[in-house]
PDB file of N, CA, C, O and CB in Angstrom:
ATOM      1  N   MET A   1      -1.109 -10.608  10.048  1.00  0.00           N
ATOM      2  CA  MET A   1      -2.554 -10.445   9.203  1.00  0.00           C
ATOM      3  C   MET A   1      -3.155  -9.319   8.997  1.00  0.00           C
ATOM      4  O   MET A   1      -3.731  -8.724   9.907  1.00  0.00           O
ATOM      5  CB  MET A   1      -3.586 -11.083   9.726  1.00  0.00           C
ATOM      6  N   LEU A   2      -3.087  -8.817   7.587  1.00  0.00           N
ATOM      7  CA  LEU A   2      -2.964  -7.723   6.854  1.00  0.00           C
ATOM      8  C   LEU A   2      -5.106  -7.386   7.122  1.00  0.00           C
ATOM      9  O   LEU A   2      -6.148  -7.957   6.802  1.00  0.00           O
ATOM     10  CB  LEU A   2      -2.051  -8.179   4.903  1.00  0.00           C
ATOM     11  N   LYS A   3      -4.552  -5.712   8.130  1.00  0.00           N
ATOM     12  CA  LYS A   3      -5.841  -5.442   8.604  1.00  0.00           C
ATOM     13  C   LYS A   3      -6.660  -4.985   7.043  1.00  0.00           C
ATOM     14  O   LYS A   3      -6.044  -5.270   6.017  1.00  0.00           O
ATOM     15  CB  LYS A   3      -5.758  -4.136   9.930  1.00  0.00           C
ATOM     16  N   ASN A   4      -7.827  -4.392   6.927  1.00  0.00           N
ATOM     17  CA  ASN A   4      -8.632  -4.451   5.617  1.00  0.00           C
ATOM     18  C   ASN A   4      -8.552  -2.527   6.266  1.00  0.00           C
ATOM     19  O   ASN A   4      -9.256  -1.824   6.992  1.00  0.00           O
ATOM     20  CB  ASN A   4     -10.580  -5.768   5.423  1.00  0.00           C
ATOM     21  N   ASP A   5      -7.859  -2.430   5.839  1.00  0.00           N
ATOM     22  CA  ASP A   5      -7.071  -0.628   6.547  1.00  0.00           C
ATOM     23  C   ASP A   5      -7.734   0.114   5.688  1.00  0.00           C
ATOM     24  O   ASP A   5      -8.891  -0.258   5.490  1.00  0.00           O
ATOM     25  CB  ASP A   5      -5.057  -0.126   6.375  1.00  0.00           C
ATOM     26  N   GLY A   6      -7.353   1.106   5.076  1.00  0.00           N
ATOM     27  CA  GLY A   6      -7.354   2.604   4.569  1.00  0.00           C
ATOM     28  C   GLY A   6      -7.220   2.493   2.236  1.00  0.00           C
ATOM     29  O   GLY A   6      -7.939   1.916   1.420  1.00  0.00           O
ATOM     30  N   ALA A   7      -6.057   3.295   2.084  1.00  0.00           N
ATOM     31  CA  ALA A   7      -7.139   3.434   0.391  1.00  0.00           C
ATOM     32  C   ALA A   7      -5.890   2.840  -0.356  1.00  0.00           C
ATOM     33  O   ALA A   7      -4.794   3.134   0.121  1.00  0.00           O
ATOM     34  CB  ALA A   7      -7.784   5.537  -0.441  1.00  0.00           C
ATOM     35  N   PRO A   8      -5.933   1.929  -1.625  1.00  0.00           N
ATOM     36  CA  PRO A   8      -5.602   1.102  -2.182  1.00  0.00           C
ATOM     37  C   PRO A   8      -4.040   3.456  -2.909  1.00  0.00           C
ATOM     38  O   PRO A   8      -3.995   4.683  -3.007  1.00  0.00           O
ATOM     39  CB  PRO A   8      -7.374  -0.273  -3.313  1.00  0.00           C
ATOM     40  N   GLY A   9      -3.255   1.962  -3.095  1.00  0.00           N
ATOM     41  CA  GLY A   9      -1.881   3.142  -3.069  1.00  0.00           C
ATOM     42  C   GLY A   9      -1.915   3.070  -5.068  1.00  0.00           C
ATOM     43  O   GLY A   9      -2.934   2.691  -5.644  1.00  0.00           O
ATOM     44  N   ALA A  10      -0.742   3.465  -5.784  1.00  0.00           N
ATOM     45  CA  ALA A  10      -0.653   3.554  -6.375  1.00  0.00           C
ATOM     46  C   ALA A  10      -0.465   2.377  -8.042  1.00  0.00           C
ATOM     47  O   ALA A  10      -0.066   2.446  -9.204  1.00  0.00           O
ATOM     48  CB  ALA A  10      -0.212   4.220  -5.739  1.00  0.00           C
ATOM     49  N   ASP A  11      -1.281   1.077  -6.736  1.00  0.00           N
ATOM     50  CA  ASP A  11      -0.695   0.459  -8.080  1.00  0.00           C
ATOM     51  C   ASP A  11      -2.568  -0.269  -8.141  1.00  0.00           C
ATOM     52  O   ASP A  11      -2.932  -1.346  -8.613  1.00  0.00           O
ATOM     53  CB  ASP A  11       1.200  -0.986  -7.888  1.00  0.00           C
ATOM     54  N   GLY A  12      -3.380   0.787  -7.494  1.00  0.00           N
ATOM     55  CA  GLY A  12      -4.230   0.621  -7.090  1.00  0.00           C
ATOM     56  C   GLY A  12      -5.297  -0.514  -6.896  1.00  0.00           C
ATOM     57  O   GLY A  12      -6.445  -0.694  -7.305  1.00  0.00           O
ATOM     58  N   ILE A  13      -4.030  -1.507  -5.740  1.00  0.00           N
ATOM     59  CA  ILE A  13      -4.256  -2.423  -4.737  1.00  0.00           C
ATOM     60  C   ILE A  13      -4.520  -2.764  -3.759  1.00  0.00           C
ATOM     61  O   ILE A  13      -3.551  -3.010  -3.040  1.00  0.00           O
ATOM     62  CB  ILE A  13      -3.918  -2.733  -4.600  1.00  0.00           C
ATOM     63  N   SER A  14      -5.970  -2.992  -3.119  1.00  0.00           N
ATOM     64  CA  SER A  14      -5.646  -3.147  -1.581  1.00  0.00           C
ATOM     65  C   SER A  14      -5.877  -3.612  -0.631  1.00  0.00           C
ATOM     66  O   SER A  14      -6.153  -4.739  -1.045  1.00  0.00           O
ATOM     67  CB  SER A  14      -5.667  -2.597  -1.112  1.00  0.00           C
ATOM     68  N   CYS A  15      -6.080  -3.693   1.094  1.00  0.00           N
ATOM     69  CA  CYS A  15      -5.860  -5.590   1.341  1.00  0.00           C
ATOM     70  C   CYS A  15      -7.076  -6.585   1.437  1.00  0.00           C
ATOM     71  O   CYS A  15      -7.080  -7.734   1.879  1.00  0.00           O
ATOM     72  CB  CYS A  15      -5.114  -5.941   2.903  1.00  0.00           C
ATOM     73  N   GLN A  16      -8.221  -5.762   0.849  1.00  0.00           N
ATOM     74  CA  GLN A  16      -8.339  -7.032   1.178  1.00  0.00           C
ATOM     75  C   GLN A  16      -8.421  -7.038  -0.616  1.00  0.00           C
ATOM     76  O   GLN A  16      -9.561  -7.186  -1.056  1.00  0.00           O
ATOM     77  CB  GLN A  16      -9.691  -7.610   2.395  1.00  0.00           C
ATOM     78  N   ASP A  17      -7.658  -6.938  -1.318  1.00  0.00           N
ATOM     79  CA  ASP A  17      -7.508  -7.891  -2.659  1.00  0.00           C
ATOM     80  C   ASP A  17      -6.732  -8.017  -2.879  1.00  0.00           C
ATOM     81  O   ASP A  17      -6.141  -7.995  -3.959  1.00  0.00           O
ATOM     82  CB  ASP A  17      -7.866  -7.777  -3.722  1.00  0.00           C
ATOM     83  N   ILE A  18      -6.439  -8.212  -1.820  1.00  0.00           N
ATOM     84  CA  ILE A  18      -4.847  -9.169  -1.537  1.00  0.00           C
ATOM     85  C   ILE A  18      -5.230 -10.443  -0.886  1.00  0.00           C
ATOM     86  O   ILE A  18      -5.066 -11.404  -1.637  1.00  0.00           O
ATOM     87  CB  ILE A  18      -3.583  -8.356  -0.332  1.00  0.00           C
ATOM     88  N   ILE A  19      -5.782 -10.793   0.515  1.00  0.00           N
ATOM     89  CA  ILE A  19      -7.355 -11.115   1.012  1.00  0.00           C
ATOM     90  C   ILE A  19      -7.657 -11.792  -0.558  1.00  0.00           C
ATOM     91  O   ILE A  19      -6.930 -12.468  -1.285  1.00  0.00           O
ATOM     92  CB  ILE A  19      -8.576  -9.404   1.579  1.00  0.00           C
ATOM     93  N   ASP A  20      -8.850 -11.368  -0.705  1.00  0.00           N
ATOM     94  CA  ASP A  20      -9.576 -11.849  -1.430  1.00  0.00           C
ATOM     95  C   ASP A  20      -8.924 -13.141  -2.560  1.00  0.00           C
ATOM     96  O   ASP A  20      -9.337 -14.291  -2.707  1.00  0.00           O
ATOM     97  CB  ASP A  20     -10.113 -10.670  -1.961  1.00  0.00           C
ATOM     98  N   GLY A  21      -7.206 -12.089  -3.581  1.00  0.00           N
ATOM     99  CA  GLY A  21      -7.170 -12.725  -4.369  1.00  0.00           C
ATOM    100  C   GLY A  21      -6.112 -14.069  -3.678  1.00  0.00           C
ATOM    101  O   GLY A  21      -6.423 -15.033  -2.977  1.00  0.00           O
ATOM    102  N   PRO A  22      -4.800 -13.634  -4.220  1.00  0.00           N
ATOM    103  CA  PRO A  22      -3.468 -14.574  -3.261  1.00  0.00           C
ATOM    104  C   PRO A  22      -4.372 -15.128  -1.770  1.00  0.00           C
ATOM    105  O   PRO A  22      -4.974 -16.185  -1.581  1.00  0.00           O
ATOM    106  CB  PRO A  22      -1.716 -13.147  -2.598  1.00  0.00           C
ATOM    107  N   GLY A  23      -4.224 -14.269  -1.113  1.00  0.00           N
ATOM    108  CA  GLY A  23      -4.165 -14.842   0.698  1.00  0.00           C
ATOM    109  C   GLY A  23      -3.204 -14.234   0.730  1.00  0.00           C
ATOM    110  O   GLY A  23      -2.225 -14.340  -0.009  1.00  0.00           O
ATOM    111  N   ALA A  24      -3.449 -13.231   1.951  1.00  0.00           N
ATOM    112  CA  ALA A  24      -1.611 -12.778   3.143  1.00  0.00           C
ATOM    113  C   ALA A  24      -0.407 -13.495   3.432  1.00  0.00           C
ATOM    114  O   ALA A  24       0.616 -13.032   3.935  1.00  0.00           O
ATOM    115  CB  ALA A  24      -1.793 -12.659   4.749  1.00  0.00           C
ATOM    116  N   ALA A  25      -0.646 -14.765   3.038  1.00  0.00           N
ATOM    117  CA  ALA A  25       0.864 -15.191   3.485  1.00  0.00           C
ATOM    118  C   ALA A  25       1.359 -15.259   2.341  1.00  0.00           C
ATOM    119  O   ALA A  25       2.466 -14.732   2.235  1.00  0.00           O
ATOM    120  CB  ALA A  25       1.154 -16.532   4.295  1.00  0.00           C
ATOM    121  N   GLN A  26       0.796 -15.869   1.149  1.00  0.00           N
ATOM    122  CA  GLN A  26       1.356 -15.955  -0.216  1.00  0.00           C
ATOM    123  C   GLN A  26       1.537 -14.565  -0.665  1.00  0.00           C
ATOM    124  O   GLN A  26       2.549 -14.413  -1.349  1.00  0.00           O
ATOM    125  CB  GLN A  26       0.448 -16.758  -1.211  1.00  0.00           C
ATOM    126  N   PHE A  27       0.892 -13.606  -0.484  1.00  0.00           N
ATOM    127  CA  PHE A  27       1.316 -12.280  -0.514  1.00  0.00           C
ATOM    128  C   PHE A  27       2.686 -11.915  -0.338  1.00  0.00           C
ATOM    129  O   PHE A  27       3.467 -11.248  -1.016  1.00  0.00           O
ATOM    130  CB  PHE A  27       0.673 -11.655   0.342  1.00  0.00           C
ATOM    131  N   LEU A  28       2.836 -12.931   1.476  1.00  0.00           N
ATOM    132  CA  LEU A  28       3.787 -11.842   2.026  1.00  0.00           C
ATOM    133  C   LEU A  28       5.204 -13.218   1.697  1.00  0.00           C
ATOM    134  O   LEU A  28       6.358 -13.165   2.122  1.00  0.00           O
ATOM    135  CB  LEU A  28       3.328 -11.115   4.178  1.00  0.00           C
ATOM    136  N   GLU A  29       4.927 -13.708   1.313  1.00  0.00           N
ATOM    137  CA  GLU A  29       5.511 -14.465   1.005  1.00  0.00           C
ATOM    138  C   GLU A  29       6.712 -14.480  -0.808  1.00  0.00           C
ATOM    139  O   GLU A  29       7.932 -14.575  -0.944  1.00  0.00           O
ATOM    140  CB  GLU A  29       4.397 -15.286   1.286  1.00  0.00           C
ATOM    141  N   ASP A  30       5.721 -14.356  -1.710  1.00  0.00           N
ATOM    142  CA  ASP A  30       5.934 -13.437  -3.000  1.00  0.00           C
ATOM    143  C   ASP A  30       7.112 -11.876  -2.188  1.00  0.00           C
ATOM    144  O   ASP A  30       8.327 -11.945  -2.371  1.00  0.00           O
ATOM    145  CB  ASP A  30       3.809 -12.773  -3.734  1.00  0.00           C
ATOM    146  N   LEU A  31       6.864 -11.371  -1.852  1.00  0.00           N
ATOM    147  CA  LEU A  31       7.410 -10.622  -0.757  1.00  0.00           C
ATOM    148  C   LEU A  31       8.239 -10.702  -0.715  1.00  0.00           C
ATOM    149  O   LEU A  31       9.144 -10.401  -1.493  1.00  0.00           O
ATOM    150  CB  LEU A  31       7.203 -10.670   0.230  1.00  0.00           C
ATOM    151  N   GLN A  32       8.199 -11.329   0.621  1.00  0.00           N
ATOM    152  CA  GLN A  32       9.939 -11.502   0.883  1.00  0.00           C
ATOM    153  C   GLN A  32      10.957 -12.037   0.219  1.00  0.00           C
ATOM    154  O   GLN A  32      12.176 -11.975   0.382  1.00  0.00           O
ATOM    155  CB  GLN A  32      10.228 -12.140   1.831  1.00  0.00           C
ATOM    156  N   GLU A  33       9.738 -12.996  -1.165  1.00  0.00           N
ATOM    157  CA  GLU A  33      11.043 -13.468  -2.234  1.00  0.00           C
ATOM    158  C   GLU A  33      11.802 -12.541  -3.077  1.00  0.00           C
ATOM    159  O   GLU A  33      12.806 -12.737  -3.762  1.00  0.00           O
ATOM    160  CB  GLU A  33      10.564 -14.407  -3.298  1.00  0.00           C
ATOM    161  N   GLU A  34      11.150 -11.563  -2.890  1.00  0.00           N
ATOM    162  CA  GLU A  34      11.338  -9.500  -4.255  1.00  0.00           C
ATOM    163  C   GLU A  34      12.260  -9.223  -3.241  1.00  0.00           C
ATOM    164  O   GLU A  34      13.104  -8.481  -3.743  1.00  0.00           O
ATOM    165  CB  GLU A  34       9.507  -7.633  -4.500  1.00  0.00           C
ATOM    166  N   LEU A  35      12.604  -9.504  -1.744  1.00  0.00           N
ATOM    167  CA  LEU A  35      13.082  -8.335  -1.713  1.00  0.00           C
ATOM    168  C   LEU A  35      14.240  -9.313  -0.820  1.00  0.00           C
ATOM    169  O   LEU A  35      15.237  -8.644  -1.093  1.00  0.00           O
ATOM    170  CB  LEU A  35      12.101  -6.915  -1.118  1.00  0.00           C
ATOM    171  N   ARG A  36      14.700 -10.295  -0.054  1.00  0.00           N
ATOM    172  CA  ARG A  36      16.122 -11.339  -0.324  1.00  0.00           C
ATOM    173  C   ARG A  36      16.373 -11.488  -1.842  1.00  0.00           C
ATOM    174  O   ARG A  36      17.516 -11.939  -1.915  1.00  0.00           O
ATOM    175  CB  ARG A  36      15.895 -13.069   0.315  1.00  0.00           C
ATOM    176  N   THR A  37      15.759 -11.300  -3.388  1.00  0.00           N
ATOM    177  CA  THR A  37      16.172 -11.693  -4.632  1.00  0.00           C
ATOM    178  C   THR A  37      16.820  -9.301  -5.194  1.00  0.00           C
ATOM    179  O   THR A  37      17.410  -8.754  -6.127  1.00  0.00           O
ATOM    180  CB  THR A  37      14.192 -12.874  -5.758  1.00  0.00           C
ATOM    181  N   ILE A  38      16.265  -8.927  -4.086  1.00  0.00           N
ATOM    182  CA  ILE A  38      17.172  -7.287  -4.194  1.00  0.00           C
ATOM    183  C   ILE A  38      16.075  -7.170  -5.335  1.00  0.00           C
ATOM    184  O   ILE A  38      16.580  -6.478  -6.219  1.00  0.00           O
ATOM    185  CB  ILE A  38      19.361  -7.089  -4.749  1.00  0.00           C
ATOM    186  N   ARG A  39      15.116  -7.454  -5.603  1.00  0.00           N
ATOM    187  CA  ARG A  39      13.788  -6.831  -7.805  1.00  0.00           C
ATOM    188  C   ARG A  39      12.433  -5.678  -6.516  1.00  0.00           C
ATOM    189  O   ARG A  39      11.725  -4.903  -7.158  1.00  0.00           O
ATOM    190  CB  ARG A  39      11.819  -9.837  -9.353  1.00  0.00           C
ATOM    191  N   TYR A  40      12.275  -5.670  -5.405  1.00  0.00           N
ATOM    192  CA  TYR A  40      11.808  -5.053  -4.591  1.00  0.00           C
ATOM    193  C   TYR A  40      12.352  -3.304  -4.950  1.00  0.00           C
ATOM    194  O   TYR A  40      13.286  -2.526  -4.758  1.00  0.00           O
ATOM    195  CB  TYR A  40      12.208  -5.808  -3.263  1.00  0.00           C
ATOM    196  N   GLN A  41      10.776  -3.429  -5.707  1.00  0.00           N
ATOM    197  CA  GLN A  41      11.294  -1.460  -5.633  1.00  0.00           C
ATOM    198  C   GLN A  41       9.721  -0.250  -5.056  1.00  0.00           C
ATOM    199  O   GLN A  41       8.502  -0.410  -5.108  1.00  0.00           O
ATOM    200  CB  GLN A  41      11.831  -0.753  -8.073  1.00  0.00           C
ATOM    201  N   LEU A  42      10.333   0.532  -4.711  1.00  0.00           N
ATOM    202  CA  LEU A  42       8.873   1.715  -3.938  1.00  0.00           C
ATOM    203  C   LEU A  42       9.033   1.811  -5.361  1.00  0.00           C
ATOM    204  O   LEU A  42       9.970   1.870  -6.157  1.00  0.00           O
ATOM    205  CB  LEU A  42       8.982   3.474  -2.538  1.00  0.00           C
ATOM    206  N   GLN A  43       6.837   1.802  -5.418  1.00  0.00           N
ATOM    207  CA  GLN A  43       5.889   2.009  -6.338  1.00  0.00           C
ATOM    208  C   GLN A  43       5.990   3.775  -5.698  1.00  0.00           C
ATOM    209  O   GLN A  43       6.311   4.074  -4.548  1.00  0.00           O
ATOM    210  CB  GLN A  43       4.269   0.873  -6.218  1.00  0.00           C
ATOM    211  N   PRO A  44       5.628   4.731  -6.786  1.00  0.00           N
ATOM    212  CA  PRO A  44       5.444   5.792  -6.672  1.00  0.00           C
ATOM    213  C   PRO A  44       4.394   6.795  -5.704  1.00  0.00           C
ATOM    214  O   PRO A  44       4.042   7.550  -6.611  1.00  0.00           O
ATOM    215  CB  PRO A  44       5.377   5.819  -7.672  1.00  0.00           C
ATOM    216  N   VAL A  45       3.710   7.272  -4.563  1.00  0.00           N
ATOM    217  CA  VAL A  45       2.907   7.470  -3.974  1.00  0.00           C
ATOM    218  C   VAL A  45       1.939   8.168  -4.392  1.00  0.00           C
ATOM    219  O   VAL A  45       1.966   9.032  -5.268  1.00  0.00           O
ATOM    220  CB  VAL A  45       3.262   7.732  -3.199  1.00  0.00           C
ATOM    221  N   THR A  46       0.732   7.668  -3.539  1.00  0.00           N
ATOM    222  CA  THR A  46      -0.259   7.905  -3.987  1.00  0.00           C
ATOM    223  C   THR A  46      -1.144   9.406  -4.031  1.00  0.00           C
ATOM    224  O   THR A  46      -2.077   9.176  -3.262  1.00  0.00           O
ATOM    225  CB  THR A  46      -0.729   7.023  -3.472  1.00  0.00           C
ATOM    226  N   ARG A  47      -1.311  10.770  -4.527  1.00  0.00           N
ATOM    227  CA  ARG A  47      -1.144  12.210  -3.605  1.00  0.00           C
ATOM    228  C   ARG A  47      -2.291  12.749  -3.405  1.00  0.00           C
ATOM    229  O   ARG A  47      -2.784  12.704  -4.532  1.00  0.00           O
ATOM    230  CB  ARG A  47      -0.308  13.373  -4.204  1.00  0.00           C
ATOM    231  N   VAL A  48      -3.286  13.380  -2.518  1.00  0.00           N
ATOM    232  CA  VAL A  48      -4.095  12.676  -1.765  1.00  0.00           C
ATOM    233  C   VAL A  48      -4.545  14.276  -1.021  1.00  0.00           C
ATOM    234  O   VAL A  48      -4.033  14.169   0.093  1.00  0.00           O
ATOM    235  CB  VAL A  48      -3.305  11.257  -0.800  1.00  0.00           C
ATOM    236  N   TYR A  49      -5.183  15.583  -1.068  1.00  0.00           N
ATOM    237  CA  TYR A  49      -5.232  16.460  -0.747  1.00  0.00           C
ATOM    238  C   TYR A  49      -6.609  16.520   0.955  1.00  0.00           C
ATOM    239  O   TYR A  49      -7.780  16.534   0.576  1.00  0.00           O
ATOM    240  CB  TYR A  49      -5.374  17.136  -2.188  1.00  0.00           C
ATOM    241  N   ILE A  50      -6.490  16.538   1.985  1.00  0.00           N
ATOM    242  CA  ILE A  50      -6.931  15.955   2.997  1.00  0.00           C
ATOM    243  C   ILE A  50      -7.617  18.456   2.916  1.00  0.00           C
ATOM    244  O   ILE A  50      -6.772  19.286   2.580  1.00  0.00           O
ATOM    245  CB  ILE A  50      -5.365  14.697   4.491  1.00  0.00           C
ATOM    246  N   PRO A  51      -9.258  18.948   3.334  1.00  0.00           N
ATOM    247  CA  PRO A  51      -9.623  20.069   3.437  1.00  0.00           C
ATOM    248  C   PRO A  51      -9.268  20.056   5.051  1.00  0.00           C
ATOM    249  O   PRO A  51      -9.492  19.081   5.768  1.00  0.00           O
ATOM    250  CB  PRO A  51     -11.077  20.347   2.852  1.00  0.00           C
ATOM    251  N   LYS A  52      -8.773  21.098   5.436  1.00  0.00           N
ATOM    252  CA  LYS A  52      -8.611  21.622   7.181  1.00  0.00           C
ATOM    253  C   LYS A  52      -9.671  22.756   7.288  1.00  0.00           C
ATOM    254  O   LYS A  52     -10.325  23.445   6.505  1.00  0.00           O
ATOM    255  CB  LYS A  52      -6.825  22.394   7.683  1.00  0.00           C
ATOM    256  N   ALA A  53      -9.565  22.657   8.275  1.00  0.00           N
ATOM    257  CA  ALA A  53     -10.670  23.208   9.096  1.00  0.00           C
ATOM    258  C   ALA A  53     -11.071  25.366   9.166  1.00  0.00           C
ATOM    259  O   ALA A  53     -12.063  26.011   9.505  1.00  0.00           O
ATOM    260  CB  ALA A  53     -10.069  22.501  10.786  1.00  0.00           C
ATOM    261  N   ASP A  54      -9.520  25.802   8.585  1.00  0.00           N
ATOM    262  CA  ASP A  54      -8.915  26.885   7.771  1.00  0.00           C
ATOM    263  C   ASP A  54      -9.185  27.347   6.506  1.00  0.00           C
ATOM    264  O   ASP A  54      -8.976  28.486   6.088  1.00  0.00           O
ATOM    265  CB  ASP A  54      -7.847  26.678   7.660  1.00  0.00           C
ATOM    266  N   ARG A  55      -9.978  25.782   5.513  1.00  0.00           N
ATOM    267  CA  ARG A  55      -9.799  26.342   4.196  1.00  0.00           C
ATOM    268  C   ARG A  55      -8.556  25.577   3.127  1.00  0.00           C
ATOM    269  O   ARG A  55      -8.769  25.179   1.981  1.00  0.00           O
ATOM    270  CB  ARG A  55      -9.434  27.915   4.512  1.00  0.00           C
ATOM    271  N   LYS A  56      -7.548  25.531   3.700  1.00  0.00           N
ATOM    272  CA  LYS A  56      -6.696  25.029   3.372  1.00  0.00           C
ATOM    273  C   LYS A  56      -6.665  23.630   2.640  1.00  0.00           C
ATOM    274  O   LYS A  56      -7.706  22.985   2.758  1.00  0.00           O
ATOM    275  CB  LYS A  56      -6.176  25.143   4.266  1.00  0.00           C
ATOM    276  N   LEU A  57      -5.603  23.023   1.870  1.00  0.00           N
ATOM    277  CA  LEU A  57      -5.538  22.029   1.786  1.00  0.00           C
ATOM    278  C   LEU A  57      -4.035  20.492   2.743  1.00  0.00           C
ATOM    279  O   LEU A  57      -2.893  20.948   2.789  1.00  0.00           O
ATOM    280  CB  LEU A  57      -5.684  22.404   0.409  1.00  0.00           C
ATOM    281  N   ARG A  58      -4.140  19.506   3.136  1.00  0.00           N
ATOM    282  CA  ARG A  58      -3.147  18.978   4.021  1.00  0.00           C
ATOM    283  C   ARG A  58      -2.402  17.900   2.369  1.00  0.00           C
ATOM    284  O   ARG A  58      -2.731  16.890   1.747  1.00  0.00           O
ATOM    285  CB  ARG A  58      -4.050  17.921   5.811  1.00  0.00           C
ATOM    286  N   PRO A  59      -1.732  18.528   2.336  1.00  0.00           N
ATOM    287  CA  PRO A  59      -1.391  17.653   1.895  1.00  0.00           C
ATOM    288  C   PRO A  59      -0.976  15.456   2.600  1.00  0.00           C
ATOM    289  O   PRO A  59      -0.297  15.215   3.598  1.00  0.00           O
ATOM    290  CB  PRO A  59      -0.497  18.591   1.488  1.00  0.00           C
ATOM    291  N   LEU A  60      -1.849  13.984   1.400  1.00  0.00           N
ATOM    292  CA  LEU A  60      -1.130  13.200   2.327  1.00  0.00           C
ATOM    293  C   LEU A  60      -0.554  12.035   1.313  1.00  0.00           C
ATOM    294  O   LEU A  60      -0.926  11.907   0.146  1.00  0.00           O
ATOM    295  CB  LEU A  60      -2.126  12.649   3.627  1.00  0.00           C
ATOM    296  N   GLY A  61       0.265  11.344   1.867  1.00  0.00           N
ATOM    297  CA  GLY A  61       0.653  10.360   0.775  1.00  0.00           C
ATOM    298  C   GLY A  61       0.078   8.889   1.043  1.00  0.00           C
ATOM    299  O   GLY A  61      -0.068   8.178   2.037  1.00  0.00           O
ATOM    300  N   ILE A  62      -0.227   8.760  -0.606  1.00  0.00           N
ATOM    301  CA  ILE A  62      -1.052   7.294   0.233  1.00  0.00           C
ATOM    302  C   ILE A  62       0.102   6.181  -0.596  1.00  0.00           C
ATOM    303  O   ILE A  62       0.265   6.164  -1.816  1.00  0.00           O
ATOM    304  CB  ILE A  62      -3.397   6.898  -0.364  1.00  0.00           C
ATOM    305  N   PRO A  63       0.674   5.476   0.191  1.00  0.00           N
ATOM    306  CA  PRO A  63       1.817   4.158  -0.351  1.00  0.00           C
ATOM    307  C   PRO A  63       0.270   3.095  -0.970  1.00  0.00           C
ATOM    308  O   PRO A  63      -0.958   3.177  -1.012  1.00  0.00           O
ATOM    309  CB  PRO A  63       3.164   3.084   1.572  1.00  0.00           C
ATOM    310  N   THR A  64       1.648   1.927  -1.442  1.00  0.00           N
ATOM    311  CA  THR A  64       0.841   1.083  -2.073  1.00  0.00           C
ATOM    312  C   THR A  64       1.408   0.111  -1.250  1.00  0.00           C
ATOM    313  O   THR A  64       2.606  -0.171  -1.255  1.00  0.00           O
ATOM    314  CB  THR A  64       0.837   0.952  -3.612  1.00  0.00           C
ATOM    315  N   VAL A  65       0.365  -0.523  -0.382  1.00  0.00           N
ATOM    316  CA  VAL A  65       0.595  -2.291   0.393  1.00  0.00           C
ATOM    317  C   VAL A  65       1.620  -2.725   0.353  1.00  0.00           C
ATOM    318  O   VAL A  65       1.636  -3.574   1.244  1.00  0.00           O
ATOM    319  CB  VAL A  65      -0.065  -3.529  -0.142  1.00  0.00           C
ATOM    320  N   LYS A  66       2.443  -2.705  -0.070  1.00  0.00           N
ATOM    321  CA  LYS A  66       3.233  -3.437   0.186  1.00  0.00           C
ATOM    322  C   LYS A  66       5.139  -2.747   0.420  1.00  0.00           C
ATOM    323  O   LYS A  66       6.290  -3.184   0.444  1.00  0.00           O
ATOM    324  CB  LYS A  66       2.853  -4.401  -0.926  1.00  0.00           C
ATOM    325  N   ASP A  67       4.267  -1.229   0.567  1.00  0.00           N
ATOM    326  CA  ASP A  67       4.729  -0.806   0.711  1.00  0.00           C
ATOM    327  C   ASP A  67       5.571   0.039   2.228  1.00  0.00           C
ATOM    328  O   ASP A  67       6.683   0.439   2.571  1.00  0.00           O
ATOM    329  CB  ASP A  67       4.234  -0.685  -0.048  1.00  0.00           C
ATOM    330  N   ARG A  68       4.034  -0.066   2.800  1.00  0.00           N
ATOM    331  CA  ARG A  68       3.413   0.162   4.251  1.00  0.00           C
ATOM    332  C   ARG A  68       3.749  -0.650   4.890  1.00  0.00           C
ATOM    333  O   ARG A  68       3.741  -0.656   6.121  1.00  0.00           O
ATOM    334  CB  ARG A  68       2.108   0.215   4.480  1.00  0.00           C
ATOM    335  N   ILE A  69       4.352  -2.065   3.681  1.00  0.00           N
ATOM    336  CA  ILE A  69       4.274  -3.911   4.819  1.00  0.00           C
ATOM    337  C   ILE A  69       5.737  -3.329   4.958  1.00  0.00           C
ATOM    338  O   ILE A  69       5.739  -3.012   6.147  1.00  0.00           O
ATOM    339  CB  ILE A  69       3.974  -6.250   3.842  1.00  0.00           C
ATOM    340  N   VAL A  70       7.008  -2.990   4.451  1.00  0.00           N
ATOM    341  CA  VAL A  70       8.051  -2.655   3.689  1.00  0.00           C
ATOM    342  C   VAL A  70       8.357  -2.102   5.098  1.00  0.00           C
ATOM    343  O   VAL A  70       9.406  -1.493   5.308  1.00  0.00           O
ATOM    344  CB  VAL A  70       7.957  -1.772   2.218  1.00  0.00           C
TER     345      VAL A  70
END
């Protein structure tokens, strides 16, 4: 089951959007079909910067939900 954690990736789709929309089972079936038919492609990663204690910034990449699962 998908956890409702984390920010959405570059596609703007969060875990909650999947749960509220097609549902986790349908989402996973669709993803399985994309993988089986070799249609799946990695999406761009959203880059955000997290401030550190020494005032520097640490880059953080946020992948899409699909990419996290794959």
